N, C-alpha and C positions, 0 to 999 in steps of 0.2 A: 043545689051546689052554687056554691061562692071561691071563686079564682083570685087568689091575693098574689100583689107582683111582690116576689121581694124583690131588693137591690143587693147587689151581688158584689157592689165596689167599694159600701163600706166599710172601713179598716175600728176595731175595735173599740177604742178612741173614742173616736167620733160617736159610735153609735152608742157605746160609754152616756157621754155627754146628753145626748138623745135622750136616752132614755129617762136617763137623772132629769134633766131638762122638761117633760112632758107631763112628770109626777109634781113637778115645784108645777105647772099648771092644773093639770085636772085634778089635786092630791089623793083620787082617790082610782083606779084599774086595773082589772085582772092583764095579767101577762099579755096573754093573746090579743088583748083588745089594743093594745101596746105595739106589741108584734106587727101585726097587723094596720094598725096609723100609722104606723112610721116603718110600713112594709121590711120590717127587717125581719129574719129566719126566727122561728120560734125560739129552738133553743138559744140561740145566741142573745134571746132578751131575759133566759128563764135561769142562764148563766149570769147573764152583769144583774138581772135583777138579786140573786144568791151574794154576789160581791159586794154589791151597795150593800146588802144590810149589814153583810160582815164588818164591815168598813160604819157601820153606823151610819150611814146618813142617810141612810132610806131602812121603815118600819114596817113589817109587814101584817098586814094582819091577816088571820085567819080563825 
């Protein structure tokens, strides 16, 4: 079993910037990997990725 730390003090805009920066650095990553590495809530990361895709700032490869 793996314990994941989640930072609870991060506002949405800050988290969004961190997620976008993560993808700029690593190019490809699964949302759960991003959430774990940035210590963000999974649901938050999934919502941010959806929003970035809608904005055309991120392309999701399926």
